[in-house]
N, C-alpha and C positions, 0 to 999 in steps of 0.2 A: 461444604456449602459456600458459594461465592458471596462476597460481602463488599460493600462500598466502604473504602477506607478514606477518612477525611483528616487531613493534617492541617492544623491551624497554627501551631507553634512554629515560629521561624518563617511563616509564609504559607498561603493556601496552596495545597496540593491534593489532588484526587487520584485514587487508584481503584481499579476493579480487581480485587485480590492484589496481585503484585504488578498488574499491568497499568502503567500511568494513563490517565485520561487527559483529553485536551484541556487547556486552561480556559476558564470562563472569561469571555471577552469583557472588557471595561472594568475599571477598578470599582465603580459603584455597584455593578452586578455582583462582583465577588464579595463586596461588603454586605450586600443584602443577603446573599446565600449564607455567609458566615453568621449573620444575625439570626437567620431562621434556624440554623443548626444549633447554635448555642441556646436558643429559646424555643426549642422544638416541643416542649411540653404542652403548648397551646397554639391555637390558630391566631392569625394576625389580620386585622382589617387593612384593606388597601389604602383607605383614607389615612390611617395612622402611619403606615409605612411611607406613603408619599410625603406626609408632613415631616416625618423624621429625617428622611434622606434629602428632601428638597424643600427646606423650610422657607426659603425666600422666593420660590417660584409660585406662579398662580396655580390654584388647585388643579385646573384642567391640564396644564402643562406638566405638573408633577405626576399626575396619574398616567399621562402618556409616557413619561420617562420610566415610570415603574413597569408599565407593560413591556416596554422595550427590554428592560433589564431582566424581567422574568423570562422573556423569550430566550435571551442569551443563556440563562441558567438551564432552562428546559432542554436546550439543544445538547447539553453535556450530560445531564443526569436523568432525563426522562426516556432515553432510548436504550436503557440497560435491560438485560434479560429478565430481571426480577419485576420490572414495571416502573412506573413514574415515581421518582423520589420527591418531586415538587408537585404539591396538590394545589390546584386553583379552582375553587368552588365558589361561584358567585362573587361576593365582595371579600372573601377571605382567602388567605394564602397560608400554607403550612408545609413543614418538612414531614414526609411520610415516615413516621416512626415504626410502622408495621413491617417495613422491609428491612432486611439485614444490613446493619451499618456499624461502623466503629469510628469513634472520634478520639483523637489523641489527647484532647484536653480532659475528657472524662477519665481516660486511662491514667493520665498523669496525676490527676487529683486523687484517684483511688489508690495508686501505688505509693504516693507520697505519704500516706498514712500507715504504711505497712512496716515490715521489719527491714533489716539492712539490705537483704537481697532485693526486696521490692523497691526500696528507695534508690538503690543503684540503677535499677531498670528505669525508674522515673527520671533519674538524672540524664540517662541516655535519650529519653523521649523529648526532653526540653531542648529543641534545636535552636531556640531563640525566642524573642518576645512574641506575644500573640499578634498575628497579622501585622508585621512591621511596615508593610507597604500601604496600610490604611490608616487615615488620620481622622476618621469620623468621631464625633463626640462619644457615641455609644460604646466604642471599643476601648476607650482610654481607661475606664474604670476596671473592666475585666483584665486588660493588659497589666495594669499596675497590681491588681489583686494576684494574678498568676505569677508575676515577677517576684512579689514579696513571698509568695509560697515557695517559689524556686529557691530564693536565698535562704529561707528558713529550712528548706529541705537540705540544702548543702551544709548548713551549719549542724543540723542534727545528724546527718550522715557522717560528717567529719568526727563528731563526738563519738558516734557509735564505732567508727573505725579505731579511734583512739582507745576506747574501752576494750576492744578486741585485740589490741596490740598491733594493728595493721597501720603502723606509723606512716609509711610511705604513701599508702592509699589516702590517709587523712590529709597529708601534705598536698597531694595532687588535687583533692577535693577543695581544700581551702584556697589554693591558687586559682582554681576555676571560679570560686566565689568572688575573690578579689579582682579578677579580670572583669567581672560584671559590675561589681560595686567596690571600686578602689578606696572608698571612704569608710568602709565597714570596719570600725575599730575592733569590735569583739572578735571578728574573724582574724584580723591581723594579729591580735594578741595571742589567740590560740595557735596560729601558725608560728609565731615567734617562739612560743613555749615548746611546741613540738620539735621544731628544728634544733633548738638548744638541747633538748633531751636526746636528740639523735647525734649530738656532737657537731652539728653544722652551725657553729656559732656565727661564722661570717655571714652565712645566708640569713640567719635570724636577724642580725643587725641590719642587713640590707633591706629586709621587709620593713623594719622600723623607719629607715631613711626614706624609702619610697612612700610610706604612709605620710610622713611629715611633709614631703614635697607636694604630694597631691592635696593634702588638707590646706596647706598654705597657698598653693597656686589657685585652687578651685574655690575654696571656701574662706580663705583668709583667716584660718584658725590654727591652733596648735593641738597636738594630741592631748588627751585627758591626763590628769595626774597619775591615774592607775597605769596607763600605758607607759608613761615616762618612768615610773617606778619599776615596771617589768623590764624595760630596756636596761636600766642601771643594774638590776639584778643579774640579767644575762651577761652583761659586761664583766661582772665580778666573779661569776661562778665558773667552775670547770665542768665540761660536759661529762656525763656518765658513760655514754657510748659515742662512737666516732664514725663519721662518714666524711673524713677530711678530704677536700678536693685535691687533685693533682696540681703540679705547677702549671700556671697558665701558659697557653700557647701564645707566643709573641705576636703582636699585631702585624709585625713585618712579615710573618710567615703566611703564605697563601693557604687556602683550605686544602684538606687532604684530597688528593686526586687518585682515583683507582683504588686498588687494594681491597676490592669487595670480597674476594674469596678469603683473604686473610682475616678481614674483619668478621666474616661469618664464622670462621673457626674460633676466633677469639671470643665472639659473642656466645657461642655454644659452650666453650670451656668456662666462661664467666658464670653462665647460668648453672653449670654443674658445680662449680666451686661454691656458689651461693647456697646450694642445697647440702653442703657439707662434704662433697666429694672433691677434694683438693686436686689441682691441676698444675702441671709444670710445662711452661711454654718457652721454647728456645726461638728467638728471633735473630736471624743471622743475615749477613750480607756485607758487601764492601763499604768503604767510607762513602757517606753521602747518599746512600740508597734510600734512606727514609726510615731507619729503624726507630730512632727517637721520636720522630713525628707520629709514626703509627702507634708506638707505645703510649704516648701522651693522649692520643685520641681514644685508645682503648681504656686508658685510666679514667678519662672523663666520662665515658659511658658507664664504667663500673661505679664511679662516684654517684651517678644518677640512680643506680640500682641500690644504693645504700652501703657500698663498700667503704671501708677505711683505706684510703690510698696512701701508700708510702712510696715515694719515688726518690731514688738516689743514683748518682752517676759517678763512676770512677773518672779521675782526671789523669791525663798523660803525665806520668811522674818524671821529674828530672833525675831522680834516684830511685831507691826502693819505694814501692807504694806504701801508703799508710796502712797500719794494721787493720785487716779485715775490711778494707775499703772495697766497695761502697756500702757494705752491710753496716759498718759502723755509723755512717751518716743516717741510714734508715732507722736504726735503733735509737740514735740520738734524737731524731725528729719524733719518733714514737714516744719516747720518755718525756719530751717537752710537751707533746700533745696531752699525755696523761697527767703530767704534773707530779708523777710519783713513780715508784717501782711497779712494773707490771704485776697484776694480781696473780696469786696462786703459784709463784715460783718457789723452788726449794732454796734453802740457805746457800747451798753450793752454787746454784744458778745465779742467785743474787750477787755472790762474791765474784763470779765470772763477769757479770754485767758491770759491777763496780770497777773491776780491773780494766774493762774496756772503756767505761765512761766515768772515770774517777771524779770528774767535776759535777756530775749529776746524781750518782747513786752512791750512798754510803756503804761501806763494806760491813757485812755482819760480823759481830764479835765472835772470835774463836775459830774463824775459818782460815785454814792454811792452804794456799794453792801451790806451794813450792814442790810438793810431792806428787802433784797430778801429772798424768800423762796427757799428751796433746788431745787424744780423743775425748777425754773428760771435758776439755774446754769446748771442743767442737759440738759435742752432743748437748752441752749446756746452752750454747747459742741457738741450736735448733729448738731446744725446749722453750727458750725465750720467745722465738717467733711463733711457736705453737700456742704459747700463752696469750699472745696478742689476739689470736683468732677467737678467744673466749669473750673478748670485748665486742667485736664486730667482725663480720666477714672482711677479710684482708686481701687487698690487691697490692702485691709487693713487686715493684719494678726495680731491677738492678741493671742499670745501663752501662755501656762501655766496659763489659766484663773483661775484655782483653787487656785492660790496664789495671785490673783488680789485683789485690793481694792473693796469690795462689792459695793461701790458707782458707779462703772462702769456699773452695771446692769440697774439702772434707765436711764443712758445715752443711752444704747442700746434700752430700751423701747421707749425712745423719738425718736430714729433714725429709728426704724423698720417701722413706718407708712410712712416715707418719701421714703423708698427704691424703690417703684414702679416707681418713677420719677427720679432716680439718676443712673448714670453710676458707680456703686459701687458694689464691692463684698467684704463683710465682712466675713472673715474666722476666727473662734475662735476655739482654741484647749484646751481641758481640760480633767481632770480625773473626771468622773461624781460623783464618790463616795467621792471625796475630796472637792467638792464645798462647800463654806460657806453656812450656813443656809439661809442667805439673798439672795443667788443667786440660790437656788434650783429650782425656777420657770423656770430657763433656761432649765432644764432637762425635764420639763413638757410641753414645747411648742409643739403645734401640727405641725408635719413635713409636711406641705403642702406648695407648691410654694407661695412666693419665699423663703421659709425656707426649708432647707434640713439638715438631720442629717446622718452622716456617722460614724458608730461604727466599728472601725478597729478590725479585727479578727487576731489571730495568723497566722503565715505563714504555708502553707501546706508543706508536705514532699518534693514535687518537688521544691517549692520555697526555702526551706532550702538548698536543693542541689545546686540550682543556686547561693544562697548567699555564701555558703562555697566555691564554685568554684571561685567566684569573689574575696573572701578574700585571698584564698590560691594561686590563679593563676593557678589552675589545679584541676582536678576532684579527690575528695577523695573517699575512699572505701565506698560502700553503707552501710556496717555494722556500720561504724563510724557515718555516716549521720543519720541513724535510731536512734542510741543511743543519738546523739546530739539533734535531734528533740524531742525525748521522754523526755530527761532531762530538756531541756529549755522550753518546751511547745510551741515552735515556736515563742518565743519572740525575735525580731531582735536584740535588745540591749543585751539581755542575750547571744545570739549566738555570737555576736561580741566580748563581753567581755570574754567569755569562750575561744574562739579561740585565742584571744590575750594572755590570761593568759597561755594557754597550750603552745603557741609558745615561750613566754618569759621564761617559766620554762623548756623548752627543750623537752617537751613531743611530740610536733609536730615539725618535722624538715624536711628540704629539702635535699635530697641526691645530690651528684655531678651531677647526670643526670637530676636533676630538679624535680624529683618525691617526693611527700610528704610521709614520713613514720612515724609510731607511734607505741608504744608498743601495743600488742594485748590485747584483753579481759579486765579483771578487772584492769589491770595496768593503764588504762586511768583515771586519777582523775578528774572527772567532778563535780564541786561544786554543792551543793544542792540548793543554793540561789544565786541570783545575787550579794548580798552583799559579799558573800564569794568569788565570782569571782573577784570583785573589790579589796577586801582585799588581795587576792592572787597576783594581779598585783602590789599593793602598796608595798608588801614585797620585790619586786625586786629593789625598789629605794634605793639609798645610803642614809645614815642617814641625811646628810645636806639637800638633796633634799626633803626627806620626811618631815623634820621639816619645811621647807619653804612652802610646800604644806599645812601643818596644819595651818600655820599662814594665808595663803591665804583663807582657809576655814572659819576662824574666821572673816576675812574681809567681806566675802560674795561672791556672784557669780561673780561679776564684779569688776575689780580693774586695775589701770594702774601701770607702772613701778615705778614711784616715790613713790606711796603709798606703794607698796610692799617693795621697798627699805627701806623706813622709818620703816615699820613694822618689817623688818628683823633685825633691829638694825644697819642699815646703813653698810651692808656688802660691801666689795670691789665690785664695779660695774661690773668688769669683771667676778668675781666669780658668781655674781647674774645672769648675762646673760648666763653663762654656765649652771647653774641649770635650768633656765627657758627654755633654748634650749632643755635640757634633757626631761623636762616635756612636751614640745611641741612635741618632737620626739616620745615620748611614747603615745601620744594621750590623755593625761590627761588634758592638757590645750589647748585652741585654742585662736588665736589672731584675733580680729576684730576691725577695726576702732580705732587703737591705744590703745585698752584695751585688757586685758586677761580675759577669761571666763573658767569655768570648762566645760569639754567636755559634761558632763551630771551632773545634780544636784545630782544624787545618789552618784557620786564620792565625792562631797563636803560633803554630809550627812554622809557617812561612815567615812570620815576623822574627821569630827566634833565630832561624837559620840565616836570615839576611842581616842580622846584627853582627858586627865585627867581634871576633873572639875576645880581643882585649877589652872592648867596651862591655861585652857580656860579663867578663870577670869583675869589672868595676861595679856593675850594677848588682851582681850577685853579692859582692862584698857589702854594698849598701843595704841590700835586702836582709842580709844576716844581721847587720847592726840594727836595722829598724825593728826586726822581729825580736831581737834581744831586749829592746826597750819596751815594745808594745805588747808582745805576746811571748814571754820567755818560756811558757809551758809548751810551745810548739817545737819541741826539741828535734823531731825528725825533719821538719821543714828547715830549721836553722842549720842542721847538719848538711842537708843537700846544698844549701846556698854556700856554706863555708867550703864544702868540697869543690863546688863548681868555681868558686873564687880562688882556689888554690891557697886558701888560708889554712895551712896544714896543721899547726898546733890546735887551733880552734876546731877544725874538722875532725881531728882525732878524738878530742874530748867529747864533742857532741855526737859523733858517730857511735862511740862506745855507749853513751847514755841512751841513744835511740835504740841501739841493738838490744840493750838490757831491758828496755821497756817492751820491745817487740817480743823478746824471749819470754818475758813474764806473761804475755798474752798468747804464747804458743804460736805466733805467726813466724814459723821457723825460717821460711824462705826470705822474708823481709829482714829478719834478724841477721841471717847469714850475709845478705847484701850489705848491711851496715857494717858488719865485722870486716867484710872485704874492703869497704871504703876506709875503715880504720887501718887495715893492713897496708893499703897504698899510702895513706898519710904517714904511717911509720917509716916506710921506705924513703919517702921524700925528706923525712927528718933525720935520716942516717941509719935507721934500722937497728939501733942498739937496744940492748935489754932495758926494759923500763916497767914500772908498775902497770902502765896502760897495756903493755903487751901481755902481762899476766892476766889482766881482765879479759882481753880479747881471746886468748887461748883457752881460758876456763869456759867462756861462753860458747866458743866454737866446738869444744869437746862435748859439751852438754848437748848441743844441737845434733851432732853426729851420733851420740848415744841414743837420743830420742828417735832418730831416723833408723837406728839399728845397724849403722855402718861402723862395726867395731874396729875394723882395721884403720879407718880414717881417724876414729877417736883415739886409737893407740898412738898414732903418729903425733897428734896434737898434744896428748898427755906427756909424751917424751919431750917435746919442745917446751911445754909448760914447766916440766921438771928442770930442764937445762936452764931456762930463763930464771927460775927461782934460785938455782945454784949461783948463777952469775950475779944476781942481786943480793945473794946471801940472805935470802928470805926463807928461813927454815919452815915457818908455818905453811907457806904456799907450797914448798917442796913436799912437805908431809901429805898435804891434801892431794897433790898430783900423784904421789906414789901410791896412796890408798886407792885412788881412782884407777890407776894403771893396774894394780894388783887385782882389783875387781874386774877390770876389762879382760885380763888374761884368764882369770878363773871362768868367766862366762864363755870364753872361747875354748874351754876345755884344757887349758894349760895351767892347772893349779900348781904343779910342781915349779914352774917358772915364776908364778905369782907369789909363792910362799916367801922367798928371800926378800923380795921387794916389800911385801907387807911387814916382814920382821924389821927391816931397816926403817920403814915409816914409823913403826912403834918406837924404835930406839930414839929417833930424832924428836918425836913428840914428847917422849919422857924428858929429854934434855930441855925442851922449850917450856915445860910445865904449863901446857895448854890443854886443860882437861877435855874441852869440846873436840879439839882436833885429835887428841889421844883416843877418845871414844870411837871416832870414825875409823882410825887406824886399827884399833883392836877389833872392831866389828869386821873389817876386811880380813884381818889375820884369822879370826875365828872361822869365817866363811871358807878360807883356803884350807884350813885343817879339816873342816867338815867335808869338803869336796874330796879330800884325800883319804877320807875314812877314819881319821883320827878324832873320834868324838871326845875323847878325854881332854885333849888339848883345845878342841873347839869350845867345849864347855868352860874351860879355864879362862879363855880369852873373852868369851861372851860375858862371863861374870865380871871380869875386870872392866869391860866396856860399860856395863851397867853402872858400876861404881864411878867411872870417869864421867859419864853423862850426868850422874847425880851431883858430882862435885862442880860440874859446869852449870848447874841449876837449869838444865834444859830438859824439861819434863817430856816433851815430844820425842827427843832423841833417846831418852831413857826408856820410854815405852817401846820404841822401835827395837832397842837392844834387848829388852825383856821378851819381846815376841820371838826374836831370833834364838834367844836362850831357851825359850819354851819348846820350840821346834826341835832343837838339838836334844833336849831332855826327853822329848817324846821319841825321837829316833833311837835314843839310848835305852828305851824301855822304862824310864822313870816317869810313869804317867801321873802319879799323884803329885809329884813335885812340879811337873809341867803344868798341871791344872792350877796350882798355887801361883806360878809365875804368870800364866795367862790372866788370872784374876787381878794380879797386881798391875799388869800392863793396862788392863781395861780401866781400872780405877784411876791410874795416872793420866791416861789419855782423856778420860772424862773430865778430870779436874782441870785440865788445860784447854778443854773445848775442842780437842782433836777427835771428831766423831769417826773419821776414817780409820785412824789407828785403833780406836776403841772397838770398832766393828771387826777389825782383823783379829784382835785378841779374843773377842767373844766367839768368833767363828772357829778359831783354834780350840777353844774350850768346848764348844759343841761337838767338835770332832772326837774329843776324848769321851764324851757321853756316848757317842755312837759306838766307839770301840768297847766301852764297858757294857753295852747292851741296854743303856737307859734311853730308849728311843723316844719316850714322851718328853722328857726334859730336852733331849737333843733337838727334836722337831720344834719345840717352842722357842728354843734359843736361835735356831736357824731362821725361823720366821721373823723374830725380832731383828736379827742382823739384816735379813733381806729388806725389811722395811727401811732400815737406816741407809743401806747402800742405794736403794731405789730413790730415796729422798735426796741423797747426794749425787745421784745420776752417775754412779761409777760402774760402767758396764762390765769391766772385768770382774769386779767384786760381785756384781749381780749374778754373773754366770757361774762363779765359783760356789756361791751359796745355793743356787739352783741345782747344781750337781750334788751338793751335800744333801739337800732336801730330797732329791730323787733317790739317793741311797737309803735314806731313812724310810721313805714310803715303800721302797722295794722290800726292805727287811720286814716291814709291817704287812706285806702281802698285797699292796695296792699297785698293781702293775700300771693301770691307766694314769694315776697321778704321777708315778715315777717317770713314765714315758713323756708325760706333758712337760715336766720340768727339764728333762734331758733335751727335748726338742727345742724348748725355749733357750736353754744354754747354748745349744749348737747353733741356733740362728744368730745369737749375739756374737759367738766366736767367729762365724763366717763374716759378719759385717766388720769385725775388728781386724780381720786378716792376720790372726795370730796362729800360725800353723801348729805350734806346740800345744796350745790350749785346745785348738780344734781337734788334735789327735787325742787328747785326754777325754774329751766328751765322746768321741767315737769309741774309745775303749770302755767308757761307762756304758755305752749302748751294747757293747759285747756282753758285759755282765748282766744287763737287763734281759737280753735275748736268751742267755743260758738259763736264767731264773724262770723265764717264761716257757722254757722247754722248746726253744726254736734254734737248734744248733746250726742249721744252715744259714739262717739270718745272722747269727752271731759270727759265723765265718766271713760273711760279706762285710760286716762292720770291721772285723779284724784286718781284712785285706785293705780296706779303705784307710784305716789307721796306719798300716804299714807303708802305704803309698805316700803319706804325709811325713812320717817319721824320719826317713833318710836325710831330709833337709836339716834336721836338728841334731845338735851335739849334746843336748841335755840328757843326763843319765837317767833321771827319774822316769821320763817318758818311756825309755826302752825297758826299764825294769817293769813298769806297769804293763807294757805290751807283752812281755814274756809271761807275766803272771796271768793275764787274761787268756793268753794262747794255751796255757796248760789246761784251763777249764774248758775251752772250746774243744780241744782235741780229745779230752776225756769224755765230753758229751757226745762226740762223734764216734767214740770207740777206738780211736787211734792212739793207743797208749805209748807207742814208740816215739811219735812226733811230740807228744806231750812231755815225754822224758827228755827230749832234746831241748825243748824250751825251758824245762825245769833246771837243767844243767847250766844254761846261759843265765837264768835268773839267779841261781846260787852263786855263780862266779862273779857276776856284777855286784850283787849285794855284799859279798865279802870284800871286794875292792873298794866299795863305797863306805864300808863300815856301818851299814845299816843294821844294827842289832835288833831293831824292832821287827825285822823281817824273819828272824830266826824261827818263831813259831809258825809263821805262814809257810816257810819253806819246808819245815818238818811235816806240816799237815799235808801239803801238796805231794811231798815225797811218799807219804803213807798212802794217799789216794792212787798215785801212779803205780806204786808197787803192788797194791791190791788189784788194780786193773790188769797188771802183768802176771798176776798169780803168785807173787812172792809175798805170801801172807805173813810169815814170821818177820821179814824185814819191814813190812808195812806196819806190823804191831809195834815194833821198836820205834819207828818214826812217829807214829800217832801218840804213843805214850810220852815221847819227848815234847810233842806239841801240847799235850795236856799239861805237862809239867811247866812248860814255859808260860802258857797263857794263865795258868792258875797263879803263878808267881806275879804276873803282871796285872792280874785282876780283870782280864778281858773275858767277862762272863758269857757274852754272846758267842765269841769265838770258842770259848771253852766248851759250851754246850754242843757246838758242831763237832769239835774234836772227839768228845765223849761218844756222840752218836756214831761217828765213823769208826771209832775204835770198837764200840759194841758190835757193829755189823761185821767187822773183821774177826772178832773173837767168836761170834756165832758161827762163822765159816770154819773156824779152827776147832769148834766143838766145845768151847768154854761157855756153856749156856748160862750158868748162874751169874758169872761176872758180866756176861753180855746183857742179860735182862736187867741187871742192876744199873749198868751204865746207860742203857737205852731209857730206862725209867727216869733216871736223874736228868738226862738230856731233855726228854719230853717235858718234864716238870719245869725246867729252867726256861725252855722256849715258850711254854704256855704262860709262865709268869710274866715274861717280858714281851708277850704278844708278837713273837717272831713268827708270823703266820707263814711266810715263805719257807722258812726252815722247817716248820712243822709239816707243811704240805709235802716238801721234798722227802722228809723222813717217812711220812705216811705212805708215799708212793713206793718207797723201797721196802718197807715192812709189810705192807698190805693191810695192816690193822694197827691201831694205837697200842703201845705197850701197856701192860697192866701195872697200875700203881696202887699203893695202899690208900684206902679211902676213896677210890674212884666209884662213881655211880653211873648206871645206864639211864639215859634220858631219851624218850621217844620224841622225835622232832620231825617236821616236814622237810622233805628233800629241797635242795636249793632251786631245782627246776620245776617244782610242783606248781600247777596253775594257781593264780591269785583269785581273789574275790569269791572264794568258796572254801569250805572245810576240806582239807586234803583227805583222800581215801587212805585205808591202811597200806595199800601198795605204794602210795606217794609219801610214806614216812619211813624213817630208819631209826635205829638205836645208835646213839653216840655215847662214847665214854667221856665223862666229865670229871675233872679233878677239882672238887670244891675248895680245898686248901692246898696251896703250893708253898711249902716251906714251914718251918716250925713257928715262925713269928706271926703268921697270918691269923690263927685262931684267937690271938689276944689283941688284935686290932680293935678299935672302936667299931660299933655296929655298922654305921653307914659306910665308912671306907672299906670294911670287910665285904659288905654286900656288893659294893661297886666293883671291887677287885674280882669277886666271883662272877659278876655279870660279864666283865671283859673276858675272863678266861673261858666261860661257857660259850660266848659268841665266837671266840677265836678257835677253840677246839671243834665246835660245831662246823665252822666254815671249812676247816681243813678236812673234815670228814664228810663234807658234801651236804650239810644241812643248814637251814636258816630258821630260827625259832620266831614265833610271834611274841607279842608282849604277854599274852596270856600264858604261853608255854613257859616263858621266863618266870612269870609270877608263880606258877605252880611248882617249878623246880626249886625256887628260892623260898617258897612258902610265905609270900607277901601278896598284898593286893596289887591289881594292875595300876591303880593310881600311884602307889609308891614307886612302881617300876617306871612309870612315865616321868616322875620327878627325877629318879636316878639317871635315866637315859638323857634327859635334858641337861642335867649337871655334867655328865660325861661329855656330851657334845660341846657344851660351852668350854670345857677344859681342853677341847681339841681331839678327843679320842674318836676315831672313826667307827662308831658303833652303828651297825645296820641290822635292823630286824625285818622279818617278813612283811612286805608291803610298804616299808618305808622308802623314802626317796634316796637313791644311791648318791653318795657324796660325789661331787664333781669339783674340778678346779675352776 
């Protein structure tokens, strides 16, 4: 139904539905119509209306004016389809309320009393004051009343938004209120509080400043004491969440021109990141194309959306870049904004952040970073960035990445997989052709969501026209714009610099009328390159200002007043301020956060290149001296200046110190560059052997070891040894020899490594240095272990433990104990190995080394698995996993995940086992460690065999084989042949299995791995049985039983007895066969080895009969749920109530729970799953008792599943 819509707020407007109606003529006619609408509940006398609107006119004239006004109204509203809206009957006039109509004032007043949604609609309805074009007395009261209601509505709506947590909506509502009533103190206070809580302290303070100014200027008063107190509180507190604005765009910079497509993409990715779907944006292009300008504009938009903006830019380095620049600057700013350590980070991550920002973050007690791998450091930095997003959505801009430390790229690689779950937008800007070689992979990333790449193109002719208009303040002739576009190639920086140069040189000038004029044709000198444009601008400077700018260029891109003052030779401060002001006014320098920066690095580069080399060296020397006095902690910057000044002794000392700092932070590329600077300084000083050379060689060797370049490491180690001999430094020589022996061993040359390690031990003994002796003995023991001489390996490991103890180095002693435990385990001394692992764990725990402690506990859990104690093994592994996850050690996480997968596999949980293996495989792929990658693939081979998927197992085996040839490590090849035997036996290819078994036996013998003796005998028995040689198979399996019984490997012993029982059955020895099978079944059931039980059941066809077994009727595993199973849906299973002579004398509750576990395990392998009632009847207890027992078992970690219960999931 059509309706007349009457808008009075913000001005009178009439619509018939959505079709606008003509405006009522004359202001008085509109005023009368509005009066009739607002007072439409009654009729109005013409006499009253005439007196109200024309109080000073004679009555006759007033009535005539009224008739004329009513005629104007009727022309608009009385010809509508519904009929006349203006009723004129005799002496009365009224608005026809019987016809359909809608008035915005009524709607506004109704909605303003509703909920948040209604109030938001009312806010949109209020287009402005009531009838602002009318100033009659009657309207003033209603206008003020509605305006007060409007202000009250905004205040209530803001409070409602605040209660609902919609802070940004509340802020926008309060800003609207203050734009209407700038003296509204309660609204200003609420806005200040909201902005402070959002971390926007600067904006909060600005609200207070604006309020003070308006109150003083308009009313001549100051804010109330409560408002002043709130202001002081905000100045003193730290915000809880952040929406920190980006660096301001300099006033000298024109507004952003063009780039609409790029801004649309950035806007879309920003919105996605705001919802928790992180994005990675690459912004690329040549110098001056506008990457920084666009990034700052995007950051400003993100700030308005509530993002915490962190902006950092790498500077063009005079030497190696600072560690992790520009990420280090971003993290430094974040920590300063927070005022504390980022919340929720692990102790390891805090230690890494402390190493990067030692002046801001204290290092946690007991954390040792010396043994970490580089990826530990990189993943910890990624974890820090992720933790910042828990405070607020984060917009992280890393500018000029082509000058960044290449170590930042692995941090990004560690961060990218986390992006889909983080409210983070990572925007990086760089010149693609200037990226270091180590970061070239960044340009090869596949640009698919959440990764986007924006290659900025030059400005079009229209955009150049818009830019020049913005710069000049008026439209320039098209001929000039065409020439400018052609000569500059549409590069924004080039255009800006050329325009500034032409203006300063007087070629572009403004006439008194405001128009820009310039000489025509060829008289316009447009430089051919941007360097010429910059050089032309620099010519306009006075000599003292030019000299000061040159000195600043030597200092670098960023410097403060005090540093520049000292660099200038301590000029008069007033003169220095005048020169800086001139440079700021000319747009050559900009000021940010108390420091000065070059407006663009090209300005600094031109200045630096135009400075005479001898003068540069002089100023670099001065810079080094100034920094030594004012900022001695800036070792890297001091090293660069000393190197550039050719101050070789100082350069050598500082370069070594800077390299060691960088190496401690795992910025290996930067560290190597500083070591190369130190090498060059050594050459200039004569190149003789010195303690400084020892430091350099030791550091370089460690870098190449971390890089995996063993040959380069070996060369440096030999040079290190020769230098130590020349200096007669036996301690250094011993360390070099130990490291060289370890290098040769890892390269598969253990025989060559052995005499070097022996000599290192001899020298260490002569020096009486127990710490160095422990390192040498550990290296010697490793050589003997690699050569298969476990007896000698054990001897030297034990001596290493004693030496480390004498050195009072608990961490080194724990390391030696771990190596000793592994050797004992390989020698079959499992009980002794367990004691050693326990001792190592206690030592590491006492000295706070959680990493070494977790290694020892993991080794201990491995022994539990070998013994078949799966419950304790699983709990131990889960504890270790929690530790290494807290430390964020990915290699350790993957190792424990593999071990947990093995335990779950033995317990028959294929899904859980596969989950952990897939997780470990993903970690290994990210770390790019082929050897460990191959190990996980071989674990998957074992999983596929257990799952009865031999073809899938063969695929995994082939994939592992593809990786293995690149590795020289023997253990991986042993594991490969071990799994290959199982695969080909499962496929029925006994001949190929025999070939792999022969390789396995030969390699184990060479390595001296005695612990494999039982495994090889067991596999030989299986292969012989598959080939039909049952008597030979019997002898091999009896040997396996004998070996594993002596070692106490109960789970393996049960499998050997089962296999031997099957072979004896085929040989006709039924009595012994039945006995062995019954014992094996009993052991497997006791230890819940569900996978082994299932495999044995498949081969037997039925469970073996044991003394004391009972038949229990239970539902089949695939029987339908939610109803009682039919007789056809049940089966009889054999249950062994007591497994072992000690069980009947156990306390009642532990005995009952052991029987529950065994019944569930035996039922599962026989294809049945009982209900709680079935269990209760079998055990002769109440269901309530069973529920308590099941709950206890689940709390203890036992995977107990009954019919209808939720299946356990990872």
